[in-house]
OpenMM code with the backbone's topology and positions (N, CA, C; nanometers):
from openmm import Vec3, app, unit

residues = "MET CYS GLU ALA ASN ILE PHE ILE VAL ASN PRO LYS THR ALA GLU GLU ASP PRO GLY GLU LEU PHE LEU GLU ALA VAL ASP ARG ILE ILE PRO GLU GLY GLU ASN VAL TRP ARG LEU THR SER ILE PHE GLY GLU GLN LYS THR LEU VAL GLY ARG ILE HIS SER MET LYS LEU VAL ASP HIS ARG ILE LEU PHE GLU ARG LEU ASP PRO".split()
positions = [
    Vec3(1.4798, 4.3058, 4.3530),
    Vec3(1.3447, 4.2553, 4.3555),
    Vec3(1.2673, 4.3091, 4.2359),
    Vec3(1.1805, 4.2264, 4.1811),
    Vec3(1.1057, 4.2648, 4.0620),
    Vec3(0.9557, 4.2725, 4.0854),
    Vec3(0.9128, 4.2660, 4.2094),
    Vec3(0.7696, 4.2724, 4.2346),
    Vec3(0.7192, 4.4160, 4.2233),
    Vec3(0.5873, 4.4289, 4.2090),
    Vec3(0.5246, 4.5604, 4.1951),
    Vec3(0.4013, 4.5668, 4.2841),
    Vec3(0.3606, 4.6872, 4.3170),
    Vec3(0.2373, 4.7093, 4.3908),
    Vec3(0.1263, 4.7385, 4.2915),
    Vec3(0.0074, 4.6852, 4.3188),
    Vec3(-0.1087, 4.7038, 4.2319),
    Vec3(-0.1973, 4.8116, 4.2936),
    Vec3(-0.2330, 4.9100, 4.2115),
    Vec3(-0.3207, 5.0185, 4.2543),
    Vec3(-0.4434, 5.0230, 4.1648),
    Vec3(-0.5579, 5.0606, 4.2218),
    Vec3(-0.6811, 5.0821, 4.1471),
    Vec3(-0.6948, 5.2323, 4.1254),
    Vec3(-0.7135, 5.2724, 3.9996),
    Vec3(-0.7236, 5.4145, 3.9682),
    Vec3(-0.8508, 5.4417, 3.8889),
    Vec3(-0.8938, 5.5649, 3.8965),
    Vec3(-0.9989, 5.6157, 3.8100),
    Vec3(-0.9274, 5.6687, 3.6861),
    Vec3(-0.9601, 5.6185, 3.5666),
    Vec3(-0.8848, 5.6612, 3.4481),
    Vec3(-0.8932, 5.8111, 3.4209),
    Vec3(-0.9974, 5.8769, 3.4697),
    Vec3(-1.0127, 6.0206, 3.4460),
    Vec3(-0.9212, 6.1040, 3.5351),
    Vec3(-0.8819, 6.0484, 3.6509),
    Vec3(-0.7990, 6.1253, 3.7444),
    Vec3(-0.6656, 6.0572, 3.7745),
    Vec3(-0.6286, 5.9574, 3.6952),
    Vec3(-0.5091, 5.8765, 3.7246),
    Vec3(-0.3808, 5.9572, 3.7282),
    Vec3(-0.3725, 6.0645, 3.6513),
    Vec3(-0.2490, 6.1430, 3.6504),
    Vec3(-0.2295, 6.2209, 3.7806),
    Vec3(-0.3384, 6.2642, 3.8441),
    Vec3(-0.3288, 6.3422, 3.9680),
    Vec3(-0.3433, 6.2563, 4.0935),
    Vec3(-0.4213, 6.1490, 4.0846),
    Vec3(-0.4552, 6.0661, 4.2007),
    Vec3(-0.3693, 5.9398, 4.1992),
    Vec3(-0.2958, 5.9107, 4.3071),
    Vec3(-0.2098, 5.7923, 4.3075),
    Vec3(-0.2871, 5.6608, 4.3091),
    Vec3(-0.4152, 5.6639, 4.3411),
    Vec3(-0.4963, 5.5432, 4.3421),
    Vec3(-0.4991, 5.4750, 4.4772),
    Vec3(-0.5769, 5.3687, 4.4823),
    Vec3(-0.5969, 5.2908, 4.6047),
    Vec3(-0.5122, 5.1638, 4.5964),
    Vec3(-0.4294, 5.1410, 4.6982),
    Vec3(-0.3467, 5.0206, 4.7008),
    Vec3(-0.4365, 4.8976, 4.7074),
    Vec3(-0.4170, 4.8047, 4.6159),
    Vec3(-0.4971, 4.6818, 4.6105),
    Vec3(-0.4193, 4.5629, 4.6663),
    Vec3(-0.2919, 4.5502, 4.6257),
    Vec3(-0.2093, 4.4396, 4.6734),
    Vec3(-0.0622, 4.4774, 4.6584),
    Vec3(0.0138, 4.4490, 4.7625),
    Vec3(0.1571, 4.4824, 4.7632),
    Vec3(0.2422, 4.3640, 4.7186),
    Vec3(0.3584, 4.3960, 4.6665),
    Vec3(0.4638, 4.2979, 4.6360),
    Vec3(0.4147, 4.1835, 4.5473),
    Vec3(0.3460, 4.2176, 4.4409),
    Vec3(0.2929, 4.1178, 4.3479),
    Vec3(0.4045, 4.0711, 4.2553),
    Vec3(0.4168, 3.9390, 4.2431),
    Vec3(0.5159, 3.8866, 4.1497),
    Vec3(0.4521, 3.8030, 4.0390),
    Vec3(0.3225, 3.7727, 4.0497),
    Vec3(0.2552, 3.6965, 3.9444),
    Vec3(0.1212, 3.7604, 3.9120),
    Vec3(0.0978, 3.7838, 3.7832),
    Vec3(-0.0299, 3.8328, 3.7326),
    Vec3(-0.0731, 3.7350, 3.6246),
    Vec3(-0.1808, 3.6626, 3.6518),
    Vec3(-0.2242, 3.5567, 3.5616),
    Vec3(-0.3644, 3.5887, 3.5107),
    Vec3(-0.3842, 3.5934, 3.3785),
    Vec3(-0.5190, 3.6164, 3.3272),
    Vec3(-0.6072, 3.4944, 3.3526),
    Vec3(-0.7269, 3.5200, 3.4038),
    Vec3(-0.8211, 3.4120, 3.4344),
    Vec3(-0.9402, 3.4137, 3.3393),
    Vec3(-0.9455, 3.5097, 3.2521),
    Vec3(-1.0561, 3.5262, 3.1585),
    Vec3(-1.0499, 3.6684, 3.1067),
    Vec3(-1.1512, 3.7084, 3.0346),
    Vec3(-1.1510, 3.8437, 2.9806),
    Vec3(-1.1634, 3.9451, 3.0943),
    Vec3(-1.0598, 4.0245, 3.1121),
    Vec3(-1.0527, 4.1294, 3.2150),
    Vec3(-1.0586, 4.0762, 3.3580),
    Vec3(-1.0217, 3.9508, 3.3786),
    Vec3(-1.0147, 3.8917, 3.5124),
    Vec3(-0.8710, 3.8470, 3.5352),
    Vec3(-0.8145, 3.8893, 3.6476),
    Vec3(-0.6730, 3.8645, 3.6769),
    Vec3(-0.6576, 3.8028, 3.8151),
    Vec3(-0.5712, 3.7008, 3.8257),
    Vec3(-0.5341, 3.6470, 3.9565),
    Vec3(-0.3965, 3.7022, 3.9898),
    Vec3(-0.3879, 3.7708, 4.1023),
    Vec3(-0.2642, 3.8341, 4.1470),
    Vec3(-0.2102, 3.7576, 4.2668),
    Vec3(-0.0807, 3.7322, 4.2681),
    Vec3(-0.0180, 3.6615, 4.3794),
    Vec3(0.1027, 3.7415, 4.4258),
    Vec3(0.1080, 3.7659, 4.5573),
    Vec3(0.2205, 3.8407, 4.6132),
    Vec3(0.3330, 3.7462, 4.6516),
    Vec3(0.4485, 3.8036, 4.6818),
    Vec3(0.5630, 3.7221, 4.7249),
    Vec3(0.5374, 3.6570, 4.8608),
    Vec3(0.4333, 3.7034, 4.9315),
    Vec3(0.3971, 3.6477, 5.0621),
    Vec3(0.2931, 3.5367, 5.0494),
    Vec3(0.2525, 3.5047, 4.9251),
    Vec3(0.1547, 3.3988, 4.9023),
    Vec3(0.0101, 3.4456, 4.9034),
    Vec3(-0.0138, 3.5738, 4.9278),
    Vec3(-0.1508, 3.6259, 4.9277),
    Vec3(-0.2009, 3.6320, 4.7839),
    Vec3(-0.3258, 3.5875, 4.7623),
    Vec3(-0.3843, 3.5901, 4.6292),
    Vec3(-0.5133, 3.6709, 4.6307),
    Vec3(-0.5336, 3.7475, 4.5247),
    Vec3(-0.6570, 3.8231, 4.5063),
    Vec3(-0.6946, 3.8156, 4.3599),
    Vec3(-0.8246, 3.8263, 4.3346),
    Vec3(-0.8750, 3.8322, 4.1987),
    Vec3(-0.9249, 3.9732, 4.1726),
    Vec3(-0.8959, 4.0235, 4.0550),
    Vec3(-0.9334, 4.1595, 4.0178),
    Vec3(-1.0031, 4.1561, 3.8827),
    Vec3(-1.1188, 4.2228, 3.8751),
    Vec3(-1.1887, 4.2389, 3.7480),
    Vec3(-1.1610, 4.3808, 3.7019),
    Vec3(-1.0865, 4.3927, 3.5945),
    Vec3(-1.0495, 4.5245, 3.5452),
    Vec3(-0.9534, 4.5132, 3.4291),
    Vec3(-0.8985, 4.6267, 3.3920),
    Vec3(-0.7992, 4.6259, 3.2845),
    Vec3(-0.6797, 4.7112, 3.3267),
    Vec3(-0.5683, 4.6800, 3.2689),
    Vec3(-0.4473, 4.7535, 3.3013),
    Vec3(-0.4586, 4.8936, 3.2424),
    Vec3(-0.4385, 4.9929, 3.3278),
    Vec3(-0.4395, 5.1324, 3.2842),
    Vec3(-0.2997, 5.1723, 3.2384),
    Vec3(-0.2001, 5.1427, 3.3230),
    Vec3(-0.0609, 5.1719, 3.2880),
    Vec3(0.0314, 5.0990, 3.3837),
    Vec3(0.1575, 5.0909, 3.3441),
    Vec3(0.2596, 5.0292, 3.4283),
    Vec3(0.3769, 5.1252, 3.4402),
    Vec3(0.4243, 5.1416, 3.5629),
    Vec3(0.5425, 5.2228, 3.5900),
    Vec3(0.6428, 5.1301, 3.6588),
    Vec3(0.7106, 5.0507, 3.5800),
    Vec3(0.7919, 4.9437, 3.6361),
    Vec3(0.9124, 4.9935, 3.7135),
    Vec3(0.9677, 5.1080, 3.6771),
    Vec3(1.0787, 5.1641, 3.7539),
    Vec3(1.0314, 5.2001, 3.8951),
    Vec3(0.9040, 5.2421, 3.9058),
    Vec3(0.8447, 5.2765, 4.0357),
    Vec3(0.7763, 5.1565, 4.1014),
    Vec3(0.7782, 5.0402, 4.0362),
    Vec3(0.7151, 4.9173, 4.0880),
    Vec3(0.5650, 4.9370, 4.1087),
    Vec3(0.4987, 5.0023, 4.0134),
    Vec3(0.3550, 5.0302, 4.0215),
    Vec3(0.2852, 4.9804, 3.8950),
    Vec3(0.1766, 4.9063, 3.9154),
    Vec3(0.0895, 4.8681, 3.8052),
    Vec3(-0.0485, 4.9218, 3.8393),
    Vec3(-0.1032, 5.0014, 3.7485),
    Vec3(-0.2310, 5.0670, 3.7712),
    Vec3(-0.3401, 4.9964, 3.6923),
    Vec3(-0.4457, 4.9586, 3.7620),
    Vec3(-0.5619, 4.8950, 3.7004),
    Vec3(-0.6810, 4.9874, 3.7159),
    Vec3(-0.7730, 4.9802, 3.6213),
    Vec3(-0.9033, 5.0424, 3.6393),
    Vec3(-1.0042, 4.9301, 3.6531),
    Vec3(-1.0917, 4.9424, 3.7516),
    Vec3(-1.1918, 4.8382, 3.7779),
    Vec3(-1.2990, 4.8386, 3.6703),
    Vec3(-1.3510, 4.7200, 3.6429),
    Vec3(-1.4654, 4.7037, 3.5547),
    Vec3(-1.5740, 4.6285, 3.6314),
    Vec3(-1.6982, 4.6533, 3.5966),
    Vec3(-1.8071, 4.5780, 3.6591),
    Vec3(-1.8034, 4.4345, 3.6083),
    Vec3(-1.8194, 4.3373, 3.7009),
    Vec3(-1.8153, 4.1954, 3.6581),
    Vec3(-1.9325, 4.1588, 3.5698),
] * unit.nanometer
topology = app.Topology()
chain = topology.addChain("A")
for resn in residues:
    res = topology.addResidue(resn, chain)
    for name in ("N", "CA", "C"):
        topology.addAtom(name, app.Element.getBySymbol(name[0]), res)
């Protein structure tokens, strides 16, 4: 399986804090505009996130985003 879990992190504490789970088993990340992303899980659940990618740990199936104000 190639899906990843999306977590929201604070960029200042991302190394110590695992972050807040936003959406599990995401297989599609589609840009919808500047810093706006549509995420779709393998279960068909969709969420929109306003933020930017902080880091990706693909071996651990984790993508970390930091939220931005809309």
